[in-house]
Structures are given as C-alpha cells and as structure tokens.
Biopython code that builds the backbone (N, CA, C, O; Angstrom):
import numpy as np
from Bio.PDB.StructureBuilder import StructureBuilder

atoms = [
    (1, "LYS", "N", (-52.472, -21.613, 73.246)),
    (1, "LYS", "CA", (-51.541, -21.263, 72.205)),
    (1, "LYS", "C", (-50.393, -21.287, 72.693)),
    (1, "LYS", "O", (-50.182, -20.967, 73.863)),
    (2, "HIS", "N", (-49.330, -21.729, 71.750)),
    (2, "HIS", "CA", (-47.907, -21.949, 72.033)),
    (2, "HIS", "C", (-47.268, -20.830, 71.025)),
    (2, "HIS", "O", (-47.560, -20.702, 69.836)),
    (3, "ASP", "N", (-46.477, -20.172, 71.653)),
    (3, "ASP", "CA", (-45.586, -18.982, 71.050)),
    (3, "ASP", "C", (-44.040, -19.620, 71.259)),
    (3, "ASP", "O", (-43.303, -19.106, 72.100)),
    (4, "ALA", "N", (-43.662, -20.569, 70.591)),
    (4, "ALA", "CA", (-42.357, -21.198, 70.878)),
    (4, "ALA", "C", (-41.241, -20.157, 70.331)),
    (4, "ALA", "O", (-41.304, -19.561, 69.255)),
    (5, "GLN", "N", (-40.202, -20.062, 71.298)),
    (5, "GLN", "CA", (-39.071, -19.131, 70.882)),
    (5, "GLN", "C", (-38.072, -20.051, 70.733)),
    (5, "GLN", "O", (-37.782, -20.710, 71.732)),
    (6, "PHE", "N", (-37.392, -20.276, 69.564)),
    (6, "PHE", "CA", (-36.137, -21.067, 69.552)),
    (6, "PHE", "C", (-34.856, -20.193, 69.627)),
    (6, "PHE", "O", (-34.848, -19.002, 69.315)),
    (7, "THR", "N", (-33.811, -20.857, 70.052)),
    (7, "THR", "CA", (-32.551, -20.230, 70.247)),
    (7, "THR", "C", (-31.784, -20.550, 68.850)),
    (7, "THR", "O", (-32.001, -21.498, 68.095)),
    (8, "VAL", "N", (-30.887, -19.573, 68.716)),
    (8, "VAL", "CA", (-30.062, -19.650, 67.582)),
    (8, "VAL", "C", (-29.491, -20.968, 67.252)),
    (8, "VAL", "O", (-29.561, -21.413, 66.106)),
    (9, "ILE", "N", (-28.920, -21.615, 68.230)),
    (9, "ILE", "CA", (-28.394, -22.907, 68.328)),
    (9, "ILE", "C", (-29.446, -23.892, 67.711)),
    (9, "ILE", "O", (-29.154, -24.642, 66.780)),
    (10, "GLN", "N", (-30.833, -23.839, 68.353)),
    (10, "GLN", "CA", (-31.610, -24.867, 67.920)),
    (10, "GLN", "C", (-32.018, -24.487, 66.553)),
    (10, "GLN", "O", (-32.164, -25.498, 65.866)),
    (11, "LEU", "N", (-32.255, -23.394, 65.914)),
    (11, "LEU", "CA", (-32.633, -23.111, 64.654)),
    (11, "LEU", "C", (-31.487, -23.495, 63.653)),
    (11, "LEU", "O", (-31.768, -23.911, 62.529)),
    (12, "VAL", "N", (-30.267, -23.359, 64.055)),
    (12, "VAL", "CA", (-29.170, -23.973, 63.192)),
    (12, "VAL", "C", (-29.262, -25.444, 63.163)),
    (12, "VAL", "O", (-29.217, -26.008, 62.069)),
    (13, "GLY", "N", (-29.372, -26.045, 64.121)),
    (13, "GLY", "CA", (-29.351, -27.476, 64.140)),
    (13, "GLY", "C", (-30.607, -27.827, 63.296)),
    (13, "GLY", "O", (-30.376, -28.665, 62.425)),
    (14, "MET", "N", (-31.736, -27.426, 63.353)),
    (14, "MET", "CA", (-33.016, -27.564, 62.668)),
    (14, "MET", "C", (-32.581, -27.528, 60.965)),
    (14, "MET", "O", (-32.710, -28.412, 60.118)),
    (15, "LEU", "N", (-32.103, -26.348, 60.864)),
    (15, "LEU", "CA", (-31.716, -25.994, 59.373)),
    (15, "LEU", "C", (-30.526, -26.900, 58.958)),
    (15, "LEU", "O", (-30.502, -27.192, 57.762)),
    (16, "ARG", "N", (-29.533, -27.397, 59.741)),
    (16, "ARG", "CA", (-28.715, -28.478, 59.294)),
    (16, "ARG", "C", (-29.117, -29.890, 59.029)),
    (16, "ARG", "O", (-28.506, -30.685, 58.314)),
    (17, "GLY", "N", (-30.400, -30.142, 59.801)),
    (17, "GLY", "CA", (-31.168, -31.361, 59.452)),
    (17, "GLY", "C", (-31.965, -31.286, 58.315)),
    (17, "GLY", "O", (-32.165, -32.326, 57.689)),
    (18, "ILE", "N", (-32.439, -30.275, 57.950)),
    (18, "ILE", "CA", (-33.372, -29.892, 56.681)),
    (18, "ILE", "C", (-32.166, -30.055, 55.398)),
    (18, "ILE", "O", (-32.384, -30.799, 54.441)),
    (19, "ALA", "N", (-31.059, -29.365, 55.509)),
    (19, "ALA", "CA", (-30.108, -29.342, 54.512)),
    (19, "ALA", "C", (-29.564, -30.748, 54.301)),
    (19, "ALA", "O", (-29.262, -31.144, 53.175)),
    (20, "SER", "N", (-29.444, -31.489, 55.376)),
    (20, "SER", "CA", (-28.652, -32.856, 55.379)),
    (20, "SER", "C", (-29.756, -33.681, 54.617)),
    (20, "SER", "O", (-29.349, -34.526, 53.820)),
    (21, "GLY", "N", (-31.145, -33.518, 54.786)),
    (21, "GLY", "CA", (-32.214, -34.359, 54.032)),
    (21, "GLY", "C", (-32.321, -34.058, 52.667)),
    (21, "GLY", "O", (-32.579, -34.916, 51.823)),
    (22, "MET", "N", (-32.130, -32.855, 52.414)),
    (22, "MET", "CA", (-32.037, -32.358, 51.029)),
    (22, "MET", "C", (-30.792, -32.866, 50.267)),
    (22, "MET", "O", (-30.813, -33.240, 49.094)),
    (23, "LYS", "N", (-29.743, -32.838, 51.041)),
    (23, "LYS", "CA", (-28.531, -33.424, 50.376)),
    (23, "LYS", "C", (-28.652, -35.012, 50.140)),
    (23, "LYS", "O", (-28.118, -35.454, 49.123)),
    (24, "TYR", "N", (-29.197, -35.742, 50.850)),
    (24, "TYR", "CA", (-29.415, -37.116, 50.754)),
    (24, "TYR", "C", (-30.262, -37.225, 49.581)),
    (24, "TYR", "O", (-29.892, -37.938, 48.649)),
    (25, "LEU", "N", (-31.507, -36.509, 49.522)),
    (25, "LEU", "CA", (-32.348, -36.715, 48.188)),
    (25, "LEU", "C", (-31.527, -36.455, 47.075)),
    (25, "LEU", "O", (-31.568, -37.273, 46.155)),
    (26, "SER", "N", (-30.697, -35.350, 46.968)),
    (26, "SER", "CA", (-30.115, -35.082, 45.900)),
    (26, "SER", "C", (-28.987, -36.328, 45.537)),
    (26, "SER", "O", (-28.867, -36.762, 44.392)),
    (27, "ASP", "N", (-28.336, -36.733, 46.476)),
    (27, "ASP", "CA", (-27.533, -37.873, 46.329)),
    (27, "ASP", "C", (-27.996, -39.120, 46.066)),
    (27, "ASP", "O", (-27.220, -40.021, 45.748)),
    (28, "MET", "N", (-29.195, -39.284, 46.164)),
    (28, "MET", "CA", (-30.183, -40.561, 45.614)),
    (28, "MET", "C", (-30.596, -40.048, 44.566)),
    (28, "MET", "O", (-31.237, -40.950, 44.027)),
    (29, "GLY", "N", (-30.641, -38.975, 43.798)),
    (29, "GLY", "CA", (-30.948, -38.631, 42.505)),
    (29, "GLY", "C", (-32.277, -38.113, 42.372)),
    (29, "GLY", "O", (-32.886, -38.260, 41.312)),
    (30, "TYR", "N", (-32.783, -37.517, 43.355)),
    (30, "TYR", "CA", (-34.157, -36.811, 43.440)),
    (30, "TYR", "C", (-34.208, -35.341, 43.552)),
    (30, "TYR", "O", (-33.257, -34.697, 43.996)),
    (31, "VAL", "N", (-35.317, -34.803, 43.151)),
    (31, "VAL", "CA", (-35.217, -33.388, 43.262)),
    (31, "VAL", "C", (-36.849, -33.289, 43.856)),
    (31, "VAL", "O", (-37.842, -33.720, 43.269)),
    (32, "HIS", "N", (-36.817, -32.625, 45.130)),
    (32, "HIS", "CA", (-38.058, -32.375, 45.863)),
    (32, "HIS", "C", (-38.950, -31.373, 45.248)),
    (32, "HIS", "O", (-40.119, -31.756, 45.195)),
    (33, "ARG", "N", (-38.768, -30.418, 44.858)),
    (33, "ARG", "CA", (-39.629, -29.468, 44.061)),
    (33, "ARG", "C", (-40.659, -28.689, 44.988)),
    (33, "ARG", "O", (-41.416, -27.870, 44.466)),
    (34, "ASP", "N", (-40.694, -28.897, 46.163)),
    (34, "ASP", "CA", (-41.814, -28.282, 46.903)),
    (34, "ASP", "C", (-41.113, -28.348, 48.400)),
    (34, "ASP", "O", (-41.634, -28.918, 49.359)),
    (35, "LEU", "N", (-39.953, -27.724, 48.431)),
    (35, "LEU", "CA", (-39.418, -27.681, 49.864)),
    (35, "LEU", "C", (-39.935, -26.344, 50.418)),
    (35, "LEU", "O", (-39.677, -25.285, 49.846)),
    (36, "ALA", "N", (-40.654, -26.408, 51.517)),
    (36, "ALA", "CA", (-41.396, -25.224, 52.216)),
    (36, "ALA", "C", (-41.637, -25.730, 53.671)),
    (36, "ALA", "O", (-41.587, -26.939, 53.894)),
    (37, "ALA", "N", (-41.917, -24.766, 54.745)),
    (37, "ALA", "CA", (-42.098, -25.195, 56.124)),
    (37, "ALA", "C", (-42.967, -25.943, 56.162)),
    (37, "ALA", "O", (-42.766, -26.790, 57.033)),
    (38, "ARG", "N", (-44.145, -26.113, 55.484)),
    (38, "ARG", "CA", (-45.447, -26.998, 55.708)),
    (38, "ARG", "C", (-44.988, -28.403, 55.402)),
    (38, "ARG", "O", (-45.643, -29.325, 55.889)),
    (39, "ASN", "N", (-43.941, -28.672, 54.652)),
    (39, "ASN", "CA", (-43.362, -29.893, 54.498)),
    (39, "ASN", "C", (-42.390, -30.476, 55.255)),
    (39, "ASN", "O", (-41.917, -31.583, 54.997)),
    (40, "ILE", "N", (-42.088, -29.835, 56.116)),
    (40, "ILE", "CA", (-41.200, -30.071, 57.169)),
    (40, "ILE", "C", (-41.831, -30.670, 58.522)),
    (40, "ILE", "O", (-42.634, -30.005, 59.175)),
    (41, "LEU", "N", (-41.462, -31.847, 58.877)),
    (41, "LEU", "CA", (-41.897, -32.515, 60.040)),
    (41, "LEU", "C", (-40.777, -32.420, 61.211)),
    (41, "LEU", "O", (-39.577, -32.642, 61.053)),
    (42, "ILE", "N", (-41.393, -32.059, 62.369)),
    (42, "ILE", "CA", (-40.532, -31.709, 63.596)),
    (42, "ILE", "C", (-40.954, -32.525, 64.877)),
    (42, "ILE", "O", (-42.065, -32.542, 65.406)),
    (43, "ASN", "N", (-39.739, -33.239, 65.279)),
    (43, "ASN", "CA", (-40.395, -33.984, 66.506)),
    (43, "ASN", "C", (-39.976, -33.273, 67.656)),
    (43, "ASN", "O", (-39.347, -32.217, 67.587)),
    (44, "SER", "N", (-40.368, -33.925, 68.901)),
    (44, "SER", "CA", (-40.168, -33.169, 70.305)),
    (44, "SER", "C", (-38.816, -32.928, 70.487)),
    (44, "SER", "O", (-38.504, -32.044, 71.285)),
    (45, "ASN", "N", (-37.747, -33.692, 69.758)),
    (45, "ASN", "CA", (-36.220, -33.378, 69.985)),
    (45, "ASN", "C", (-35.599, -32.127, 69.091)),
    (45, "ASN", "O", (-34.448, -31.691, 69.128)),
    (46, "LEU", "N", (-36.669, -31.700, 68.308)),
    (46, "LEU", "CA", (-36.337, -30.686, 67.083)),
    (46, "LEU", "C", (-35.773, -31.300, 66.146)),
    (46, "LEU", "O", (-35.145, -30.590, 65.360)),
    (47, "VAL", "N", (-35.788, -32.583, 65.932)),
    (47, "VAL", "CA", (-35.316, -33.307, 64.696)),
    (47, "VAL", "C", (-36.149, -33.025, 63.292)),
    (47, "VAL", "O", (-37.334, -33.347, 63.208)),
    (48, "CYS", "N", (-35.570, -32.514, 62.395)),
    (48, "CYS", "CA", (-36.407, -32.102, 61.232)),
    (48, "CYS", "C", (-36.327, -33.219, 60.305)),
    (48, "CYS", "O", (-35.290, -33.881, 60.319)),
    (49, "LYS", "N", (-37.400, -33.578, 59.383)),
    (49, "LYS", "CA", (-37.479, -34.379, 58.407)),
    (49, "LYS", "C", (-38.190, -33.913, 57.373)),
    (49, "LYS", "O", (-39.302, -33.452, 57.627)),
    (50, "VAL", "N", (-37.776, -33.927, 56.168)),
    (50, "VAL", "CA", (-38.530, -33.384, 54.928)),
    (50, "VAL", "C", (-39.560, -34.321, 54.509)),
    (50, "VAL", "O", (-39.209, -35.497, 54.418)),
    (51, "SER", "N", (-40.843, -34.005, 54.217)),
    (51, "SER", "CA", (-41.867, -34.686, 53.943)),
    (51, "SER", "C", (-42.627, -34.252, 52.566)),
    (51, "SER", "O", (-42.161, -33.299, 51.943)),
    (52, "ASP", "N", (-43.550, -34.788, 52.174)),
    (52, "ASP", "CA", (-44.434, -34.680, 51.039)),
    (52, "ASP", "C", (-43.507, -34.667, 49.775)),
    (52, "ASP", "O", (-42.839, -33.678, 49.472)),
    (53, "PHE", "N", (-43.513, -35.796, 49.085)),
    (53, "PHE", "CA", (-42.660, -36.012, 47.811)),
    (53, "PHE", "C", (-43.637, -36.042, 46.792)),
    (53, "PHE", "O", (-43.340, -36.672, 45.777)),
    (54, "GLY", "N", (-44.818, -35.454, 46.852)),
    (54, "GLY", "CA", (-45.718, -35.537, 45.469)),
    (54, "GLY", "C", (-45.355, -34.685, 44.296)),
    (54, "GLY", "O", (-46.029, -34.774, 43.269)),
    (55, "LEU", "N", (-44.340, -33.866, 44.373)),
    (55, "LEU", "CA", (-44.039, -33.163, 43.199)),
    (55, "LEU", "C", (-42.427, -33.550, 43.027)),
    (55, "LEU", "O", (-41.734, -32.885, 42.257)),
    (56, "SER", "N", (-41.833, -34.727, 43.829)),
    (56, "SER", "CA", (-40.597, -34.960, 43.487)),
    (56, "SER", "C", (-40.422, -35.664, 42.213)),
    (56, "SER", "O", (-41.335, -36.279, 41.661)),
    (57, "ARG", "N", (-39.082, -35.548, 41.703)),
    (57, "ARG", "CA", (-38.823, -36.205, 40.356)),
    (57, "ARG", "C", (-37.516, -36.725, 40.541)),
    (57, "ARG", "O", (-36.770, -36.191, 41.362)),
    (58, "VAL", "N", (-37.076, -37.904, 39.736)),
    (58, "VAL", "CA", (-35.819, -38.483, 39.777)),
    (58, "VAL", "C", (-35.201, -37.946, 38.677)),
    (58, "VAL", "O", (-35.781, -37.837, 37.596)),
    (59, "LEU", "N", (-33.807, -37.523, 38.913)),
    (59, "LEU", "CA", (-32.890, -36.797, 37.928)),
    (59, "LEU", "C", (-32.545, -37.891, 36.906)),
    (59, "LEU", "O", (-32.360, -39.063, 37.233)),
    (60, "GLU", "N", (-32.469, -37.428, 35.638)),
    (60, "GLU", "CA", (-31.719, -38.242, 34.569)),
    (60, "GLU", "C", (-30.460, -38.117, 34.604)),
    (60, "GLU", "O", (-29.939, -37.073, 34.997)),
    (61, "ASP", "N", (-29.794, -39.117, 34.216)),
    (61, "ASP", "CA", (-28.235, -39.105, 34.045)),
    (61, "ASP", "C", (-27.827, -38.419, 32.983)),
    (61, "ASP", "O", (-26.655, -38.061, 32.866)),
    (62, "ASP", "N", (-28.809, -38.147, 32.038)),
    (62, "ASP", "CA", (-28.637, -37.296, 30.564)),
    (62, "ASP", "C", (-28.453, -35.950, 31.128)),
    (62, "ASP", "O", (-29.344, -35.493, 31.844)),
    (63, "PRO", "N", (-27.227, -35.159, 30.844)),
    (63, "PRO", "CA", (-27.050, -33.784, 31.068)),
    (63, "PRO", "C", (-27.992, -32.919, 30.122)),
    (63, "PRO", "O", (-28.325, -31.785, 30.467)),
    (64, "GLU", "N", (-28.383, -33.439, 29.008)),
    (64, "GLU", "CA", (-28.961, -32.827, 27.903)),
    (64, "GLU", "C", (-30.648, -32.951, 28.367)),
    (64, "GLU", "O", (-31.543, -32.361, 27.761)),
    (65, "ALA", "N", (-30.838, -33.717, 29.395)),
    (65, "ALA", "CA", (-32.507, -33.689, 29.805)),
    (65, "ALA", "C", (-33.018, -32.689, 29.809)),
    (65, "ALA", "O", (-32.440, -31.667, 30.181)),
    (66, "ALA", "N", (-34.334, -32.719, 29.366)),
    (66, "ALA", "CA", (-35.189, -31.172, 29.705)),
    (66, "ALA", "C", (-36.228, -31.384, 30.986)),
    (66, "ALA", "O", (-36.897, -32.404, 31.153)),
    (67, "TYR", "N", (-36.231, -30.390, 31.729)),
    (67, "TYR", "CA", (-37.161, -30.517, 32.809)),
    (67, "TYR", "C", (-38.247, -29.118, 32.900)),
    (67, "TYR", "O", (-38.038, -27.939, 32.616)),
    (68, "THR", "N", (-39.095, -29.599, 33.260)),
    (68, "THR", "CA", (-40.351, -28.464, 33.017)),
    (68, "THR", "C", (-40.497, -27.657, 34.406)),
    (68, "THR", "O", (-40.117, -28.240, 35.421)),
    (69, "THR", "N", (-40.913, -26.622, 34.496)),
    (69, "THR", "CA", (-41.142, -25.783, 35.636)),
    (69, "THR", "C", (-42.716, -25.584, 35.794)),
    (69, "THR", "O", (-43.424, -25.698, 34.794)),
    (70, "ARG", "N", (-43.296, -25.278, 37.086)),
    (70, "ARG", "CA", (-44.577, -24.935, 37.036)),
    (70, "ARG", "C", (-44.696, -23.341, 37.197)),
    (70, "ARG", "O", (-45.802, -22.800, 37.180)),
]
sb = StructureBuilder()
sb.init_structure("model")
sb.init_model(0)
sb.init_chain("A")
sb.init_seg("    ")
for serial, (resi, resn, name, xyz) in enumerate(atoms, 1):
    if name == "N":
        sb.init_residue(resn, " ", resi, " ")
    sb.init_atom(name, np.array(xyz, "f"), 0.0, 1.0, " ", f" {name:<3s}", serial, name[0])
structure = sb.get_structure()
C-alpha cells in the first residue's frame, strides 16, 4: 500500500500542469466536459496530463450556438 504525501509545492506544480493542459484544449477550441482526478495521468516526475476525451466537444465559432448539458 502506498500512502503518498505530496508537498504543497508538488501539488501546485501538478495543478499548474492540469490548468495548462485545460488552457491548451480551450485555445484549440475544445471543451473536455469530464475533468476529474480519474482522467489525469501522472508520471514518475509528477507531470500531469489530461486524458479521456470521450465527452469532449469542439466549440463552434457561432456565439449563438446551443450546447446541451447532461
């Protein structure tokens, strides 16, 4: 059993990585729609990557576009 304890600095670095990934998706015109801990991959260097794009959607350029929620 592994009871990992992360420092505040490590957690902030991980959160910055996740936020950076979400900003990248937004800049590319995508909405993830299922951001959760289960969808974050973490490597041995604590680099976080957003995964599972099954619910993602491409944003339309039309500001009047309708989007549905679940």
